[in-house]
PDB file of N, CA, C and O in Angstrom:
ATOM      1  N   MET A   1       0.844  -1.166   0.000  1.00  0.00           N
ATOM      2  CA  MET A   1       0.000   0.000   0.000  1.00  0.00           C
ATOM      3  C   MET A   1       0.895   1.236   0.000  1.00  0.00           C
ATOM      4  O   MET A   1       1.961   1.244   0.615  1.00  0.00           O
ATOM      5  N   TYR A   2       0.458   2.256  -0.680  1.00  0.00           N
ATOM      6  CA  TYR A   2       1.174   3.521  -0.692  1.00  0.00           C
ATOM      7  C   TYR A   2       0.590   4.426   0.385  1.00  0.00           C
ATOM      8  O   TYR A   2      -0.625   4.611   0.464  1.00  0.00           O
ATOM      9  N   LEU A   3       1.463   4.986   1.210  1.00  0.00           N
ATOM     10  CA  LEU A   3       1.063   5.869   2.290  1.00  0.00           C
ATOM     11  C   LEU A   3       1.619   7.261   2.026  1.00  0.00           C
ATOM     12  O   LEU A   3       2.773   7.412   1.625  1.00  0.00           O
ATOM     13  N   GLU A   4       0.804   8.261   2.251  1.00  0.00           N
ATOM     14  CA  GLU A   4       1.242   9.637   2.035  1.00  0.00           C
ATOM     15  C   GLU A   4       2.076  10.111   3.222  1.00  0.00           C
ATOM     16  O   GLU A   4       1.753   9.820   4.374  1.00  0.00           O
ATOM     17  N   THR A   5       3.144  10.838   2.933  1.00  0.00           N
ATOM     18  CA  THR A   5       3.981  11.400   3.987  1.00  0.00           C
ATOM     19  C   THR A   5       3.545  12.832   4.286  1.00  0.00           C
ATOM     20  O   THR A   5       2.710  13.395   3.578  1.00  0.00           O
ATOM     21  N   HIS A   6       4.107  13.406   5.324  1.00  0.00           N
ATOM     22  CA  HIS A   6       3.758  14.790   5.672  1.00  0.00           C
ATOM     23  C   HIS A   6       4.259  15.769   4.615  1.00  0.00           C
ATOM     24  O   HIS A   6       3.815  16.917   4.578  1.00  0.00           O
ATOM     25  N   ARG A   7       5.181  15.328   3.751  1.00  0.00           N
ATOM     26  CA  ARG A   7       5.695  16.190   2.677  1.00  0.00           C
ATOM     27  C   ARG A   7       4.811  16.145   1.438  1.00  0.00           C
ATOM     28  O   ARG A   7       4.967  16.956   0.525  1.00  0.00           O
ATOM     29  N   GLY A   8       3.881  15.191   1.412  1.00  0.00           N
ATOM     30  CA  GLY A   8       2.984  15.080   0.273  1.00  0.00           C
ATOM     31  C   GLY A   8       3.397  14.027  -0.745  1.00  0.00           C
ATOM     32  O   GLY A   8       2.682  13.802  -1.721  1.00  0.00           O
ATOM     33  N   ASP A   9       4.547  13.373  -0.533  1.00  0.00           N
ATOM     34  CA  ASP A   9       4.927  12.282  -1.423  1.00  0.00           C
ATOM     35  C   ASP A   9       4.431  10.958  -0.832  1.00  0.00           C
ATOM     36  O   ASP A   9       3.808  10.942   0.229  1.00  0.00           O
ATOM     37  N   PHE A  10       4.706   9.871  -1.512  1.00  0.00           N
ATOM     38  CA  PHE A  10       4.182   8.576  -1.090  1.00  0.00           C
ATOM     39  C   PHE A  10       5.308   7.572  -0.900  1.00  0.00           C
ATOM     40  O   PHE A  10       6.311   7.596  -1.613  1.00  0.00           O
ATOM     41  N   ILE A  11       5.122   6.685   0.081  1.00  0.00           N
ATOM     42  CA  ILE A  11       6.047   5.590   0.327  1.00  0.00           C
ATOM     43  C   ILE A  11       5.262   4.288   0.283  1.00  0.00           C
ATOM     44  O   ILE A  11       4.097   4.244   0.678  1.00  0.00           O
ATOM     45  N   HIS A  12       5.898   3.237  -0.194  1.00  0.00           N
ATOM     46  CA  HIS A  12       5.236   1.939  -0.272  1.00  0.00           C
ATOM     47  C   HIS A  12       5.611   1.109   0.952  1.00  0.00           C
ATOM     48  O   HIS A  12       6.789   0.975   1.284  1.00  0.00           O
ATOM     49  N   ARG A  13       4.617   0.562   1.607  1.00  0.00           N
ATOM     50  CA  ARG A  13       4.823  -0.299   2.760  1.00  0.00           C
ATOM     51  C   ARG A  13       3.836  -1.461   2.691  1.00  0.00           C
ATOM     52  O   ARG A  13       2.728  -1.336   2.168  1.00  0.00           O
ATOM     53  N   GLU A  14       4.271  -2.580   3.231  1.00  0.00           N
ATOM     54  CA  GLU A  14       3.407  -3.734   3.462  1.00  0.00           C
ATOM     55  C   GLU A  14       3.339  -3.939   4.968  1.00  0.00           C
ATOM     56  O   GLU A  14       4.266  -3.562   5.685  1.00  0.00           O
ATOM     57  N   LEU A  15       2.272  -4.522   5.447  1.00  0.00           N
ATOM     58  CA  LEU A  15       2.104  -4.722   6.886  1.00  0.00           C
ATOM     59  C   LEU A  15       3.275  -5.507   7.473  1.00  0.00           C
ATOM     60  O   LEU A  15       3.731  -5.211   8.578  1.00  0.00           O
ATOM     61  N   SER A  16       3.751  -6.486   6.753  1.00  0.00           N
ATOM     62  CA  SER A  16       4.855  -7.320   7.253  1.00  0.00           C
ATOM     63  C   SER A  16       6.160  -6.539   7.391  1.00  0.00           C
ATOM     64  O   SER A  16       7.045  -6.960   8.135  1.00  0.00           O
ATOM     65  N   ASP A  17       6.299  -5.410   6.692  1.00  0.00           N
ATOM     66  CA  ASP A  17       7.524  -4.604   6.783  1.00  0.00           C
ATOM     67  C   ASP A  17       7.804  -4.169   8.218  1.00  0.00           C
ATOM     68  O   ASP A  17       8.960  -4.122   8.638  1.00  0.00           O
ATOM     69  N   PHE A  18       6.773  -3.856   8.957  1.00  0.00           N
ATOM     70  CA  PHE A  18       6.944  -3.305  10.297  1.00  0.00           C
ATOM     71  C   PHE A  18       7.549  -4.315  11.267  1.00  0.00           C
ATOM     72  O   PHE A  18       8.209  -3.931  12.233  1.00  0.00           O
ATOM     73  N   ASN A  19       7.330  -5.590  11.019  1.00  0.00           N
ATOM     74  CA  ASN A  19       7.879  -6.624  11.901  1.00  0.00           C
ATOM     75  C   ASN A  19       9.387  -6.749  11.777  1.00  0.00           C
ATOM     76  O   ASN A  19      10.034  -7.312  12.660  1.00  0.00           O
ATOM     77  N   HIS A  20       9.955  -6.236  10.698  1.00  0.00           N
ATOM     78  CA  HIS A  20      11.385  -6.382  10.448  1.00  0.00           C
ATOM     79  C   HIS A  20      12.151  -5.075  10.587  1.00  0.00           C
ATOM     80  O   HIS A  20      13.371  -5.052  10.418  1.00  0.00           O
ATOM     81  N   MET A  21      11.452  -3.985  10.893  1.00  0.00           N
ATOM     82  CA  MET A  21      12.115  -2.680  10.986  1.00  0.00           C
ATOM     83  C   MET A  21      12.837  -2.519  12.319  1.00  0.00           C
ATOM     84  O   MET A  21      12.368  -2.968  13.365  1.00  0.00           O
ATOM     85  N   SER A  22      13.986  -1.868  12.249  1.00  0.00           N
ATOM     86  CA  SER A  22      14.705  -1.506  13.473  1.00  0.00           C
ATOM     87  C   SER A  22      13.997  -0.310  14.112  1.00  0.00           C
ATOM     88  O   SER A  22      13.091   0.281  13.524  1.00  0.00           O
ATOM     89  N   ARG A  23      14.423   0.026  15.303  1.00  0.00           N
ATOM     90  CA  ARG A  23      13.846   1.184  15.985  1.00  0.00           C
ATOM     91  C   ARG A  23      14.036   2.451  15.150  1.00  0.00           C
ATOM     92  O   ARG A  23      13.109   3.250  15.010  1.00  0.00           O
ATOM     93  N   GLN A  24      15.239   2.633  14.597  1.00  0.00           N
ATOM     94  CA  GLN A  24      15.531   3.818  13.800  1.00  0.00           C
ATOM     95  C   GLN A  24      14.642   3.871  12.556  1.00  0.00           C
ATOM     96  O   GLN A  24      14.180   4.943  12.167  1.00  0.00           O
ATOM     97  N   GLU A  25      14.407   2.728  11.941  1.00  0.00           N
ATOM     98  CA  GLU A  25      13.538   2.686  10.760  1.00  0.00           C
ATOM     99  C   GLU A  25      12.095   3.000  11.132  1.00  0.00           C
ATOM    100  O   GLU A  25      11.400   3.693  10.389  1.00  0.00           O
ATOM    101  N   LEU A  26      11.639   2.495  12.277  1.00  0.00           N
ATOM    102  CA  LEU A  26      10.278   2.792  12.739  1.00  0.00           C
ATOM    103  C   LEU A  26      10.112   4.281  13.016  1.00  0.00           C
ATOM    104  O   LEU A  26       9.110   4.881  12.627  1.00  0.00           O
ATOM    105  N   VAL A  27      11.090   4.872  13.684  1.00  0.00           N
ATOM    106  CA  VAL A  27      11.036   6.311  13.989  1.00  0.00           C
ATOM    107  C   VAL A  27      11.002   7.108  12.690  1.00  0.00           C
ATOM    108  O   VAL A  27      10.201   8.031  12.550  1.00  0.00           O
ATOM    109  N   ALA A  28      11.868   6.757  11.737  1.00  0.00           N
ATOM    110  CA  ALA A  28      11.898   7.471  10.458  1.00  0.00           C
ATOM    111  C   ALA A  28      10.556   7.350   9.743  1.00  0.00           C
ATOM    112  O   ALA A  28      10.050   8.333   9.202  1.00  0.00           O
ATOM    113  N   HIS A  29       9.977   6.150   9.738  1.00  0.00           N
ATOM    114  CA  HIS A  29       8.680   5.941   9.084  1.00  0.00           C
ATOM    115  C   HIS A  29       7.588   6.771   9.766  1.00  0.00           C
ATOM    116  O   HIS A  29       6.840   7.486   9.099  1.00  0.00           O
ATOM    117  N   LEU A  30       7.502   6.675  11.077  1.00  0.00           N
ATOM    118  CA  LEU A  30       6.448   7.391  11.803  1.00  0.00           C
ATOM    119  C   LEU A  30       6.595   8.906  11.649  1.00  0.00           C
ATOM    120  O   LEU A  30       5.597   9.613  11.508  1.00  0.00           O
ATOM    121  N   GLU A  31       7.816   9.400  11.675  1.00  0.00           N
ATOM    122  CA  GLU A  31       8.012  10.834  11.507  1.00  0.00           C
ATOM    123  C   GLU A  31       7.639  11.277  10.101  1.00  0.00           C
ATOM    124  O   GLU A  31       7.113  12.376   9.923  1.00  0.00           O
ATOM    125  N   LEU A  32       7.902  10.435   9.087  1.00  0.00           N
ATOM    126  CA  LEU A  32       7.446  10.751   7.734  1.00  0.00           C
ATOM    127  C   LEU A  32       5.927  10.834   7.663  1.00  0.00           C
ATOM    128  O   LEU A  32       5.374  11.625   6.899  1.00  0.00           O
ATOM    129  N   ARG A  33       5.265  10.017   8.458  1.00  0.00           N
ATOM    130  CA  ARG A  33       3.806  10.020   8.483  1.00  0.00           C
ATOM    131  C   ARG A  33       3.246  11.132   9.357  1.00  0.00           C
ATOM    132  O   ARG A  33       2.030  11.320   9.409  1.00  0.00           O
ATOM    133  N   GLY A  34       4.117  11.877  10.049  1.00  0.00           N
ATOM    134  CA  GLY A  34       3.662  13.022  10.844  1.00  0.00           C
ATOM    135  C   GLY A  34       3.450  12.713  12.310  1.00  0.00           C
ATOM    136  O   GLY A  34       2.771  13.465  13.008  1.00  0.00           O
ATOM    137  N   THR A  35       4.019  11.621  12.789  1.00  0.00           N
ATOM    138  CA  THR A  35       3.867  11.224  14.187  1.00  0.00           C
ATOM    139  C   THR A  35       5.138  11.554  14.954  1.00  0.00           C
ATOM    140  O   THR A  35       6.239  11.243  14.501  1.00  0.00           O
ATOM    141  N   ALA A  36       4.990  12.184  16.115  1.00  0.00           N
ATOM    142  CA  ALA A  36       6.144  12.464  16.967  1.00  0.00           C
ATOM    143  C   ALA A  36       6.535  11.198  17.711  1.00  0.00           C
ATOM    144  O   ALA A  36       5.675  10.446  18.169  1.00  0.00           O
ATOM    145  N   CYS A  37       7.835  10.969  17.829  1.00  0.00           N
ATOM    146  CA  CYS A  37       8.356   9.802  18.544  1.00  0.00           C
ATOM    147  C   CYS A  37       9.250  10.283  19.675  1.00  0.00           C
ATOM    148  O   CYS A  37       9.995  11.251  19.522  1.00  0.00           O
ATOM    149  N   PHE A  38       9.171   9.603  20.811  1.00  0.00           N
ATOM    150  CA  PHE A  38       9.919  10.009  21.994  1.00  0.00           C
ATOM    151  C   PHE A  38      10.813   8.868  22.464  1.00  0.00           C
ATOM    152  O   PHE A  38      10.483   7.697  22.275  1.00  0.00           O
ATOM    153  N   ASP A  39      11.937   9.207  23.070  1.00  0.00           N
ATOM    154  CA  ASP A  39      12.886   8.210  23.564  1.00  0.00           C
ATOM    155  C   ASP A  39      12.262   7.301  24.618  1.00  0.00           C
ATOM    156  O   ASP A  39      12.676   6.151  24.768  1.00  0.00           O
ATOM    157  N   SER A  40      11.280   7.801  25.340  1.00  0.00           N
ATOM    158  CA  SER A  40      10.653   7.014  26.406  1.00  0.00           C
ATOM    159  C   SER A  40       9.735   5.911  25.866  1.00  0.00           C
ATOM    160  O   SER A  40       9.335   5.023  26.619  1.00  0.00           O
ATOM    161  N   GLU A  41       9.399   5.955  24.579  1.00  0.00           N
ATOM    162  CA  GLU A  41       8.537   4.934  23.990  1.00  0.00           C
ATOM    163  C   GLU A  41       9.375   3.722  23.593  1.00  0.00           C
ATOM    164  O   GLU A  41      10.445   3.858  23.000  1.00  0.00           O
ATOM    165  N   SER A  42       8.878   2.551  23.925  1.00  0.00           N
ATOM    166  CA  SER A  42       9.607   1.332  23.582  1.00  0.00           C
ATOM    167  C   SER A  42       9.511   1.070  22.080  1.00  0.00           C
ATOM    168  O   SER A  42       8.641   1.606  21.394  1.00  0.00           O
ATOM    169  N   THR A  43      10.408   0.248  21.597  1.00  0.00           N
ATOM    170  CA  THR A  43      10.387  -0.127  20.186  1.00  0.00           C
ATOM    171  C   THR A  43       9.071  -0.822  19.851  1.00  0.00           C
ATOM    172  O   THR A  43       8.517  -0.608  18.773  1.00  0.00           O
ATOM    173  N   GLU A  44       8.575  -1.640  20.749  1.00  0.00           N
ATOM    174  CA  GLU A  44       7.305  -2.330  20.493  1.00  0.00           C
ATOM    175  C   GLU A  44       6.131  -1.357  20.434  1.00  0.00           C
ATOM    176  O   GLU A  44       5.200  -1.563  19.655  1.00  0.00           O
ATOM    177  N   GLU A  45       6.161  -0.299  21.246  1.00  0.00           N
ATOM    178  CA  GLU A  45       5.110   0.726  21.167  1.00  0.00           C
ATOM    179  C   GLU A  45       5.165   1.433  19.819  1.00  0.00           C
ATOM    180  O   GLU A  45       4.128   1.698  19.211  1.00  0.00           O
ATOM    181  N   LEU A  46       6.370   1.737  19.354  1.00  0.00           N
ATOM    182  CA  LEU A  46       6.510   2.384  18.052  1.00  0.00           C
ATOM    183  C   LEU A  46       6.050   1.455  16.940  1.00  0.00           C
ATOM    184  O   LEU A  46       5.388   1.893  15.998  1.00  0.00           O
ATOM    185  N   ARG A  47       6.393   0.175  17.039  1.00  0.00           N
ATOM    186  CA  ARG A  47       5.978  -0.806  16.042  1.00  0.00           C
ATOM    187  C   ARG A  47       4.453  -0.907  15.993  1.00  0.00           C
ATOM    188  O   ARG A  47       3.860  -0.940  14.914  1.00  0.00           O
ATOM    189  N   GLN A  48       3.820  -0.957  17.177  1.00  0.00           N
ATOM    190  CA  GLN A  48       2.357  -1.054  17.227  1.00  0.00           C
ATOM    191  C   GLN A  48       1.717   0.212  16.683  1.00  0.00           C
ATOM    192  O   GLN A  48       0.671   0.144  16.037  1.00  0.00           O
ATOM    193  N   CYS A  49       2.317   1.354  16.927  1.00  0.00           N
ATOM    194  CA  CYS A  49       1.801   2.619  16.387  1.00  0.00           C
ATOM    195  C   CYS A  49       1.852   2.597  14.863  1.00  0.00           C
ATOM    196  O   CYS A  49       0.899   3.014  14.205  1.00  0.00           O
ATOM    197  N   ALA A  50       2.957   2.113  14.298  1.00  0.00           N
ATOM    198  CA  ALA A  50       3.086   2.037  12.840  1.00  0.00           C
ATOM    199  C   ALA A  50       2.055   1.069  12.261  1.00  0.00           C
ATOM    200  O   ALA A  50       1.460   1.345  11.219  1.00  0.00           O
ATOM    201  N   ILE A  51       1.844  -0.053  12.926  1.00  0.00           N
ATOM    202  CA  ILE A  51       0.861  -1.041  12.465  1.00  0.00           C
ATOM    203  C   ILE A  51      -0.551  -0.458  12.553  1.00  0.00           C
ATOM    204  O   ILE A  51      -1.347  -0.610  11.626  1.00  0.00           O
ATOM    205  N   ASP A  52      -0.855   0.202  13.659  1.00  0.00           N
ATOM    206  CA  ASP A  52      -2.186   0.819  13.823  1.00  0.00           C
ATOM    207  C   ASP A  52      -2.430   1.874  12.747  1.00  0.00           C
ATOM    208  O   ASP A  52      -3.520   1.946  12.180  1.00  0.00           O
ATOM    209  N   ASP A  53      -1.429   2.678  12.472  1.00  0.00           N
ATOM    210  CA  ASP A  53      -1.542   3.706  11.433  1.00  0.00           C
ATOM    211  C   ASP A  53      -1.814   3.059  10.079  1.00  0.00           C
ATOM    212  O   ASP A  53      -2.677   3.519   9.330  1.00  0.00           O
ATOM    213  N   TYR A  54      -1.087   2.005   9.769  1.00  0.00           N
ATOM    214  CA  TYR A  54      -1.264   1.290   8.501  1.00  0.00           C
ATOM    215  C   TYR A  54      -2.678   0.721   8.401  1.00  0.00           C
ATOM    216  O   TYR A  54      -3.343   0.868   7.375  1.00  0.00           O
ATOM    217  N   GLU A  55      -3.132   0.069   9.473  1.00  0.00           N
ATOM    218  CA  GLU A  55      -4.465  -0.536   9.467  1.00  0.00           C
ATOM    219  C   GLU A  55      -5.569   0.509   9.366  1.00  0.00           C
ATOM    220  O   GLU A  55      -6.585   0.269   8.713  1.00  0.00           O
ATOM    221  N   GLN A  56      -5.387   1.664  10.000  1.00  0.00           N
ATOM    222  CA  GLN A  56      -6.374   2.744   9.884  1.00  0.00           C
ATOM    223  C   GLN A  56      -6.426   3.269   8.458  1.00  0.00           C
ATOM    224  O   GLN A  56      -7.501   3.566   7.937  1.00  0.00           O
ATOM    225  N   GLU A  57      -5.270   3.380   7.834  1.00  0.00           N
ATOM    226  CA  GLU A  57      -5.214   3.841   6.451  1.00  0.00           C
ATOM    227  C   GLU A  57      -5.891   2.823   5.529  1.00  0.00           C
ATOM    228  O   GLU A  57      -6.614   3.192   4.605  1.00  0.00           O
ATOM    229  N   LEU A  58      -5.650   1.555   5.791  1.00  0.00           N
ATOM    230  CA  LEU A  58      -6.256   0.488   5.000  1.00  0.00           C
ATOM    231  C   LEU A  58      -7.770   0.478   5.173  1.00  0.00           C
ATOM    232  O   LEU A  58      -8.505   0.290   4.204  1.00  0.00           O
ATOM    233  N   ALA A  59      -8.239   0.680   6.402  1.00  0.00           N
ATOM    234  CA  ALA A  59      -9.682   0.689   6.673  1.00  0.00           C
ATOM    235  C   ALA A  59     -10.360   1.880   6.006  1.00  0.00           C
ATOM    236  O   ALA A  59     -11.533   1.806   5.641  1.00  0.00           O
ATOM    237  N   GLY A  60      -9.627   2.970   5.848  1.00  0.00           N
ATOM    238  CA  GLY A  60     -10.189   4.164   5.224  1.00  0.00           C
ATOM    239  C   GLY A  60     -10.230   4.085   3.712  1.00  0.00           C
ATOM    240  O   GLY A  60     -10.867   4.915   3.062  1.00  0.00           O
ATOM    241  N   SER A  61      -9.559   3.098   3.149  1.00  0.00           N
ATOM    242  CA  SER A  61      -9.531   2.932   1.691  1.00  0.00           C
ATOM    243  C   SER A  61     -10.713   2.073   1.268  1.00  0.00           C
ATOM    244  O   SER A  61     -10.910   0.974   1.785  1.00  0.00           O
ATOM    245  N   ASP A  62     -11.480   2.572   0.346  1.00  0.00           N
ATOM    246  CA  ASP A  62     -12.629   1.819  -0.157  1.00  0.00           C
ATOM    247  C   ASP A  62     -12.270   1.285  -1.534  1.00  0.00           C
ATOM    248  O   ASP A  62     -12.364   1.995  -2.535  1.00  0.00           O
ATOM    249  N   PHE A  63     -11.860   0.027  -1.572  1.00  0.00           N
ATOM    250  CA  PHE A  63     -11.430  -0.574  -2.826  1.00  0.00           C
ATOM    251  C   PHE A  63     -12.599  -1.112  -3.647  1.00  0.00           C
ATOM    252  O   PHE A  63     -12.395  -1.663  -4.728  1.00  0.00           O
ATOM    253  N   THR A  64     -13.813  -0.957  -3.144  1.00  0.00           N
ATOM    254  CA  THR A  64     -14.967  -1.510  -3.854  1.00  0.00           C
ATOM    255  C   THR A  64     -15.559  -0.531  -4.848  1.00  0.00           C
ATOM    256  O   THR A  64     -16.335  -0.922  -5.720  1.00  0.00           O
ATOM    257  N   THR A  65     -15.202   0.727  -4.727  1.00  0.00           N
ATOM    258  CA  THR A  65     -15.767   1.712  -5.646  1.00  0.00           C
ATOM    259  C   THR A  65     -14.789   2.018  -6.760  1.00  0.00           C
ATOM    260  O   THR A  65     -13.578   1.864  -6.604  1.00  0.00           O
ATOM    261  N   SER A  66     -15.308   2.435  -7.843  1.00  0.00           N
ATOM    262  CA  SER A  66     -14.505   2.776  -8.998  1.00  0.00           C
ATOM    263  C   SER A  66     -15.103   4.029  -9.624  1.00  0.00           C
ATOM    264  O   SER A  66     -16.318   4.218  -9.586  1.00  0.00           O
ATOM    265  N   PRO A  67     -14.273   4.879 -10.195  1.00  0.00           N
ATOM    266  CA  PRO A  67     -14.848   6.054 -10.868  1.00  0.00           C
ATOM    267  C   PRO A  67     -15.709   5.654 -12.065  1.00  0.00           C
ATOM    268  O   PRO A  67     -16.480   6.465 -12.578  1.00  0.00           O
ATOM    269  N   TYR A  68     -15.575   4.402 -12.509  1.00  0.00           N
ATOM    270  CA  TYR A  68     -16.334   3.918 -13.670  1.00  0.00           C
ATOM    271  C   TYR A  68     -17.557   3.104 -13.254  1.00  0.00           C
ATOM    272  O   TYR A  68     -18.297   2.615 -14.109  1.00  0.00           O
ATOM    273  N   ASP A  69     -17.772   2.957 -11.957  1.00  0.00           N
ATOM    274  CA  ASP A  69     -18.909   2.194 -11.449  1.00  0.00           C
ATOM    275  C   ASP A  69     -20.126   3.110 -11.420  1.00  0.00           C
ATOM    276  O   ASP A  69     -20.177   4.047 -10.624  1.00  0.00           O
ATOM    277  N   LEU A  70     -21.087   2.853 -12.264  1.00  0.00           N
ATOM    278  CA  LEU A  70     -22.282   3.682 -12.319  1.00  0.00           C
ATOM    279  C   LEU A  70     -23.500   2.988 -11.727  1.00  0.00           C
ATOM    280  O   LEU A  70     -24.635   3.393 -11.978  1.00  0.00           O
ATOM    281  N   SER A  71     -23.261   1.932 -10.933  1.00  0.00           N
ATOM    282  CA  SER A  71     -24.381   1.167 -10.377  1.00  0.00           C
ATOM    283  C   SER A  71     -25.226   1.992  -9.423  1.00  0.00           C
ATOM    284  O   SER A  71     -26.374   1.634  -9.159  1.00  0.00           O
ATOM    285  N   HIS A  72     -24.694   3.075  -8.904  1.00  0.00           N
ATOM    286  CA  HIS A  72     -25.462   3.914  -7.987  1.00  0.00           C
ATOM    287  C   HIS A  72     -26.432   4.860  -8.715  1.00  0.00           C
ATOM    288  O   HIS A  72     -27.299   5.470  -8.090  1.00  0.00           O
ATOM    289  N   CYS A  73     -26.279   4.969 -10.014  1.00  0.00           N
ATOM    290  CA  CYS A  73     -27.137   5.861 -10.807  1.00  0.00           C
ATOM    291  C   CYS A  73     -28.505   5.220 -11.032  1.00  0.00           C
ATOM    292  O   CYS A  73     -28.619   4.007 -11.210  1.00  0.00           O
ATOM    293  N   ARG A  74     -29.529   6.053 -11.019  1.00  0.00           N
ATOM    294  CA  ARG A  74     -30.883   5.555 -11.318  1.00  0.00           C
ATOM    295  C   ARG A  74     -31.040   5.435 -12.818  1.00  0.00           C
ATOM    296  O   ARG A  74     -30.496   6.228 -13.587  1.00  0.00           O
ATOM    297  N   ARG A  75     -31.785   4.438 -13.212  1.00  0.00           N
ATOM    298  CA  ARG A  75     -32.025   4.229 -14.648  1.00  0.00           C
ATOM    299  C   ARG A  75     -33.455   4.513 -14.986  1.00  0.00           C
ATOM    300  O   ARG A  75     -33.851   4.393 -16.146  1.00  0.00           O
TER     301      ARG A  75
END
């Protein structure tokens, strides 16, 4: 899935990517997404935050609609 960064560009991530990221990679990813990270947060908290963000983005995507789907129009 492509996720938008705070700069307006996009990065590609898969859910499984987060399980293999180091702490530094998680911080870099979350900061690109606009999330502040603190030294007091554990690596697992950062990992769960990245996963939650990904899942929220996925839930907000409606893959069932298409700009070419006219089934909602009355005939």
